[in-house]
Residue, then its C-alpha position, 0 to 999 in steps of 0.5 A: m236452485g229448484t228450476p236449473v235443477i227440473g229444467a236440466a232434468l226436462r233436457r236429459f228426459k227430451q234427449r233420452r226420448r230423441t235417441a229412443r226414437a233415432l235408435a228405434e228408426i235406424a233398426r227399422r230400416p232394411e239392411g240391404p244395400g241402397q239405390p247406386h248413387g250415379l256418381p262417375s267416380e267411387l262414393i266413399v263415406s270416411l270418418t274416425s274414432y278414438p276409445p272413448r267414443f267406442a261404446t257409442l260407435a256402433p249406433s252411429l256406423r249402422s245409420l251411415m251404412r243403411q241408408t237409401v242411397q249405397p256408397d261403394r265404401v264406408i272407411l272407419w279410420l284409427t290410429e294404430g293400435d286402437e282396432a284392438d279396442l273395438p267393441p264385438e259390435v262394431c267389428s261384426l258390422p257387414g260392409l264396415q272397412v276399418e283401416t289404420c294410420q298415423n294419429w291426426r286426431s280429427y284430420t285422421k277422418i279425411v286426410p288418409s282418404l284424399l291419400n288413398h282415394p284421391h279420384a273418390h267423391l268422399v263424405t266426411a261424418d263424426d262418430d257420435v251423431h246420428y245421420t237420417a236415412d237419406w242423409l247420404e241421398q241428399l249430399v250426392s243429389a246436391v252433386h248430381q246438380g253441380a254442386r262440388v262441395a255440399a253440406l247439410r248444416a253451414h254458417r256464413v263468414e261474416l266479414a269485418a271492416s278491412g274486408g277479412p273475416a270477422p270473429y267466429e262467434a260473429w259468423r252467422h251460425n247453423l243457416r236455416a235455409p239452402e245458400q250456395g256462394p264462397l262465404v258458406f262455411p262447412t260444418g263436419v258435424s252434419g256431413v260434408i261431401y267433396a268433389p274429386d280435386v276440390f282442394h289445393p294441393d296442401v291439404t294433405r300436409p300434416d306439417l302445415f295443418e298440424t301447425l296452422a289449424p291444430g284441432a280446426d279441421d273445418i278451418w282448414l278445410y274451407w280454405m283448402h278448397r276455398l284456395a281452389g275456387s270452390q262455391p260451397r253449398k249449404i243445403g236442406g233447413r237448419a240442421r239439428i244434431l242429435e249427439w248420442e248420450g255420453s259421447q261428448a265426454v271429450n271433444l274439441r269443439a268446445g275448446n275451439r269456440q271458447g278456448n278461441g281455437n278457431d280464431r288462432a287457425v283463422a289468424a294463421l291461414l291468413d297469414r299463410y295463405g290469405w283471405p280466400g273468400e268473397g271473390r277470389a278463386 
C-alpha cells in the first residue's frame, strides 16, 4: 500500500517542480515580437478552449505568444457565449485575437480558421500545454525545408495483414526520431503546422467530421491531408508534454484511446474514403 502512495506523491512533486520551472521560463521570455517567419502567406496559431480549462489557459497562451518567431495572429476560438467567462488575465493579453463560433468541440481549434483564413499557414495548439520558446520556429523551419504538414509529436501507423491500419494501440507511439512519409501520424497536442491547400475539401464539413470522427480530430485531419497526397513530417526527438496541473479533469484523449474512439473513427473513415495510407495520393 505504501509504495504506490509514495510513488504518486513523488510524481506530483516532480510535476509541480516541472511546472514551476516552465512558468519561470515563460516569464523570462522577451515580450517584444519575435523574428519574421518568412513564409509566403499569413502564419496563424489557432486553438480553442472552454470554461473548465479557463483557469489554466493563461500560461499556455503566454507560451504561445512569446515565441522566437512571430506569428501574424494567435486566434483563440470559443463557443458563442463562453467569452463572457474568460478570466481577466486572458482578456488582457496583448495581441490575442478572441473569436466566437458554433460549438465543434475539438474541431473548433482549426475548422473556423480554415474557413476564415484558407490561404494561411495554420498551426494548431492545445490550451493546456507548455510550449517552448522555439516551438513555432521549429515548425516554420520544417516548412522552409519543404514540409507541408509537420509536427513535433507523431506516431507511425502500423499496418495489418490486410494492408490497412492495425488497431490504434498497436501503432508506434511518440516517435523518437525525425521521420517523413504517408504513415507518419501527427498528434495535435504538441502542435502541427499545415500549409495552405493541404487538405481534402471535406475537411470543414461538420456533417461528416461530427458523424465519422466525433472527438477524434487527429484521425480526421490525418485522413483529410493524406487524401490530398500529403507526406507528413515528424521533426525533432521524442516529444515530452507538460500539461498544467488541474487542466485534465475533462479531456477527450482517454475516451478516444480507452474507449476505442480512435478505432471507431478509423473504421468509419475507411468505410467512407478507403485507406489513404502508403502508396496512395
